[in-house]
C-alpha positions in Angstrom: 19.3 3.9 -9.1 16.4 1.4 -8.6 15.6 -1.9 -9.0 12.2 -1.3 -10.6 11.6 1.5 -12.8 8.3 2.5 -14.0 7.8 4.0 -16.9 5.4 6.6 -17.7 3.0 7.8 -20.2 5.5 8.3 -23.5 4.9 11.9 -24.5 3.2 12.7 -27.9 6.1 12.9 -30.5 6.5 15.7 -32.5 4.9 15.9 -36.5 7.3 14.5 -38.9 6.7 18.1 -40.8 8.1 20.4 -37.8 10.9 18.3 -37.0 11.7 19.0 -40.0 11.7 22.4 -40.3 13.8 21.9 -37.1 16.4 20.1 -38.7 16.0 22.1 -41.2 17.2 25.3 -38.6 20.7 23.7 -37.1 23.2 25.7 -38.2 25.2 22.4 -39.6 22.1 22.2 -42.2 21.7 25.8 -41.9 24.8 27.6 -43.0 25.6 25.8 -46.4 21.3 26.2 -47.2 22.0 29.7 -46.7 25.1 29.9 -49.4 23.9 27.4 -51.7 20.5 29.9 -52.0 22.1 33.2 -52.3 24.3 32.2 -54.8 21.3 31.2 -57.0 19.2 33.9 -56.1 22.2 36.3 -56.7 22.7 34.5 -60.6 19.0 34.3 -60.5 17.9 38.4 -59.8 21.3 39.1 -62.7 20.4 36.8 -65.2 16.2 38.0 -65.3 15.7 40.9 -63.2 15.0 41.7 -60.1 11.4 40.0 -61.2 12.4 36.9 -61.7 13.7 37.4 -58.1 10.7 36.3 -56.7 10.3 33.6 -58.8 13.8 32.3 -57.7 13.3 32.2 -53.7 9.7 30.0 -54.7 11.8 27.5 -56.0 14.7 28.1 -53.8 11.7 27.1 -51.5 11.1 24.4 -52.4 14.3 23.0 -52.6 15.0 23.3 -49.5 11.4 23.2 -47.4 9.0 21.8 -49.3 11.1 18.3 -51.2 13.2 17.4 -47.6 9.3 17.6 -46.0 7.6 15.8 -49.2 10.6 13.3 -49.1 10.4 12.2 -45.2 6.4 12.5 -45.5 5.6 10.0 -48.5 8.5 7.8 -48.6 11.2 8.0 -46.1 9.8 5.2 -43.6 8.9 3.1 -46.9 11.3 3.8 -50.1 8.9 1.7 -52.1 9.0 2.0 -56.1 5.5 3.9 -55.8 6.0 6.2 -53.0 9.1 7.6 -55.1 7.3 7.8 -57.8 4.5 10.2 -56.0 7.4 12.2 -54.5 8.9 12.6 -58.2 5.9 13.6 -59.6 4.9 16.1 -57.2 8.7 17.3 -57.6 7.0 17.8 -61.6 4.4 20.0 -60.2 5.7 22.0 -57.1 8.8 22.9 -59.8 7.4 23.4 -63.6 4.4 25.1 -61.5 6.5 27.7 -59.7 9.2 28.0 -62.7 7.3 27.9 -65.6 3.7 28.1 -65.0 4.0 31.7 -63.2 6.6 33.0 -65.1 4.4 32.9 -67.8 1.4 34.2 -66.9 3.9 36.9 -65.6 5.5 37.2 -69.0 8.7 37.1 -67.2 11.8 37.0 -69.3 13.8 33.0 -69.3 16.2 33.3 -66.4 19.1 30.7 -64.6 16.2 28.3 -62.6 13.4 28.9 -65.4 14.4 28.5 -69.0 13.5 25.6 -70.6 15.8 23.6 -70.3 17.2 25.3 -66.6 14.1 23.9 -65.3 15.4 20.1 -65.4 17.8 21.2 -63.5 16.1 22.7 -60.7 14.3 19.6 -60.7 17.2 18.0 -60.3 17.7 20.1 -57.7 14.2 19.8 -55.7 14.8 15.3 -55.9 18.2 15.2 -55.2 18.0 18.2 -52.4 14.8 16.5 -50.8 16.3 13.2 -50.8 19.9 14.3 -49.2 17.9 16.9 -47.0 16.0 14.2 -45.9 17.6 11.2 -45.6 20.8 13.3 -43.9 17.5 14.4 -40.8 16.2 10.4 -40.9 19.5 9.4 -39.9 20.5 11.9 -37.4 16.8 11.2 -35.9 17.6 7.8 -35.9 21.6 7.7 -34.2 19.7 10.1 -31.8 17.0 7.0 -31.1 19.7 4.4 -30.9 22.2 6.5 -28.8 19.2 7.0 -26.1 18.0 3.4 -26.6 21.0 2.3 -25.7 21.8 4.2 -22.7 18.4 3.3 -21.7 19.1 -0.3 -21.6 22.7 0.4 -20.0 20.9 1.9 -17.6 18.5 -0.6 -16.7 21.6 -3.5 -17.3 23.1 -1.5 -14.4 20.3 -1.4 -12.3 20.0 -5.2 -13.0 23.2 -6.0 -12.1 23.3 -3.4 -8.5 19.6 -5.7 -8.0 21.7 -8.8 -8.0 24.7 -7.6 -5.6 21.7 -6.3 -3.1 20.5 -10.0 -3.2 24.2 -11.3 -2.9 25.0 -8.9 0.0 22.0 -9.2 2.1 22.4 -13.1 2.3 26.2 -13.0 2.9 25.9 -10.7 5.5 22.5 -12.8 7.3 24.5 -16.1 6.3 27.4 -14.6 9.2 25.2 -13.8 11.4 23.4 -16.8 11.9 26.7 -19.1 12.3 28.0 -16.7 14.6 24.1 -16.5 16.8 24.1 -20.9 15.9 28.0 -20.7 18.0 26.6 -18.6 20.8 23.3 -20.7 21.6 26.0 -23.8 22.5 27.6 -21.7 24.8 25.4 -19.0 26.4 21.6 -18.9 26.0 20.5 -16.1 27.1 23.5 -14.0 24.3 22.1 -16.0 21.5 18.3 -15.2 22.8 19.5 -11.3 22.7 21.7 -11.9 19.5 18.3 -13.2 17.8 16.4 -10.0 19.0 18.7 -7.9 17.9 19.2 -9.7 14.1 15.7 -9.6 13.9 15.9 -5.7 14.3 18.1 -5.6 11.9 16.4 -7.8 9.0 14.0 -5.1 9.0 16.1 -2.4 8.3 17.9 -4.5 6.2 14.6 -5.5 4.4 13.6 -2.0 3.9 17.5 -1.4 2.6 17.1 -3.3 0.1 14.1 -1.8 -1.7 15.5 1.1 -1.2 17.4 3.4 -3.9 19.0 5.7 -1.2 18.5 6.8 1.9 20.5 8.8 5.0 23.3 7.8 6.3 22.3 7.7 10.2 19.9 4.9 8.8 23.1 3.4 8.1 24.9 4.1 11.4 21.8 2.4 12.9 22.6 -0.7 10.9 26.6 -0.4 12.1 25.9 0.1 15.8 23.3 -2.4 16.3 25.7 -4.4 14.2 28.7 -4.0 17.1 25.9 -4.4 19.6 25.9 -7.9 18.8 30.0 -8.6 19.2 30.1 -7.5 22.3 27.3 -9.3 24.1 29.4 -12.6 24.0 32.6 -10.1 25.6 32.0 -6.7 25.8 35.6 -6.7 27.3 37.1 -7.3 23.9 37.0 -4.4 22.7 35.9 -1.2 22.4 34.2 0.9 19.8 35.0 4.5 19.5 32.8 7.2 17.4 33.5 10.5 16.3 30.4 11.3 13.2 29.6 15.1 12.5 26.8 15.9 12.9 26.4 17.0 9.6 26.0 14.0 7.7 23.1 12.3 8.9 21.3 12.8 6.5 24.1 12.6 4.2 22.5 10.0 1.4 23.9 6.6 0.7 23.3 3.4 -0.7 21.7 0.9 1.4 24.1 -1.1 3.2 26.8 -0.4 1.7 28.9 0.5 5.3 27.4 -2.1 7.4 29.5 -5.3 5.5 32.5 -3.4 5.9 31.6 -2.8 9.8 31.0 -6.9 9.3 34.6 -7.5 8.0 36.2 -5.2 10.7 34.1 -7.1 13.7 34.9 -10.7 12.0 38.4 -10.3 11.4 39.0 -8.1 14.0 37.4 -9.3 17.6 35.5 -12.3 16.2 38.7 -13.7 15.4 40.3 -12.4 18.9 42.2 -9.4 18.0 41.3 -7.2 21.4 41.6 -3.1 21.2 39.6 -0.1 19.5 37.3 -0.2 17.1 37.3 3.3 15.8 34.7 5.1 13.1 35.5 8.6 12.0 32.8 10.0 9.8 33.6 14.1 8.2 31.2 16.1 5.6 33.4 17.9 3.3 32.7 19.8 0.9 31.0 17.5 -1.8 32.3 14.5 -0.2 31.2 12.2 2.4 34.9 10.7 4.1 34.6 7.5 6.3 37.7 6.1 8.1 36.7 2.6 10.1 39.8 0.5 11.9 40.1 -2.3 13.8 42.2 -4.9 15.8 43.8 -7.4 13.9 47.0 -7.1 11.0 45.6 -6.6 7.5 47.3 -9.4 5.4 45.7 -8.6 2.9 42.8 -9.7 0.2 41.5 -13.3 1.4 41.7 -15.9 -1.4 38.1 -16.6 -2.4 36.1 -13.7 -0.8 34.0 -11.8 -2.7 32.2 -9.9 0.2 34.4 -6.5 -0.6 34.7 -6.9 -4.4 31.2 -6.7 -3.8 31.0 -3.6 -2.6 33.2 -1.8 -4.7 31.1 -2.9 -7.6 28.1 -1.5 -6.1 30.0 2.0 -5.0 31.2 1.3 -8.9 27.3 1.6 -9.7 26.5 4.1 -7.6 28.6 6.4 -8.4 29.9 6.2 -11.6 33.7 4.9 -10.6 33.7 8.4 -8.7 33.7 7.0 -4.6 37.0 5.7 -3.2 38.0 2.7 -1.5 40.8 1.8 0.4 42.2 -0.7 2.8 45.3 -1.0 4.4 47.6 -1.8 7.1 48.6 0.2 10.2 50.4 -1.6 12.7 48.6 -4.1 14.8 44.7 -2.4 12.9 43.2 -2.5 9.8 41.8 0.5 8.4 39.3 1.0 5.8 39.2 4.7 4.2 36.2 5.3 2.2 35.6 8.7 -0.1 31.0 8.9 -1.2 31.7 11.9 -3.3 27.9 14.0 -3.3 24.8 12.9 -4.8 23.7 15.1 -7.5 19.8 14.7 -8.7 
């Protein structure tokens, strides 16, 4: 997903007549049409002989092909009285031309579809069949267009939500880090200087991440390592970092800045809160999923009131992976453990 999506030039729409014929060929329309046509043609042949069959075929073609096309071209978009009259007049010309004039030219006997009074029934079939099929095709086309529009709006809303989450998440990290540097300035200027340099390096990567849709895990890990270095500047002996990273996981695409807030929380509420011990990061690349485990010293005390960092990450994962990612946090003795599972991204 991207924050900004440029829409390209629209593809030329299919001609209305061709689109109508294509819709008529759909099995759900074609099968009942054929049932009716075959029945009419059998009755037509039995009533007027084989010579009248060709006239019956022409009339049935007008009912099922010409009538829906003419309705959609003439009157479907704006069914004014004038347009409806034009459609009706075309039906009179077609039906009486095929069913009235042609049989007289060839001196064919009256039949089911061409007998003088039966021509009125044929005209009704033209009018009603064209209107009914044409209207059904129009309604289906509008439904498909509305669904496509709704899906597009949903995607745009999702992108807007993701952009808002990113805009919230990045200052959250920045403010916490600046507060830590401010504290270090009062205690140790050299440490604060090193922290500022590392923070500048991180911010360059963070800005690139905000603009990106996905980036390789190795870029996310570079930020996490810099974060660990920031916290180790003040008291290197307070914690140790152990990493076990599957080499195959490095190119795995992940949403930018999705692991960084979890690492920040681990440092802030672990070594940053005075808990000494081992910070362990384990990343395994399995078939169809990337499994990440992050543990830090310090007992897990449950969700913190007023905290919106983790809920923001959870919502971001839900948007990026359509609810298929899993994030779980639990206590493990005197440690806190985070388990994150990211499914494989398919294009």
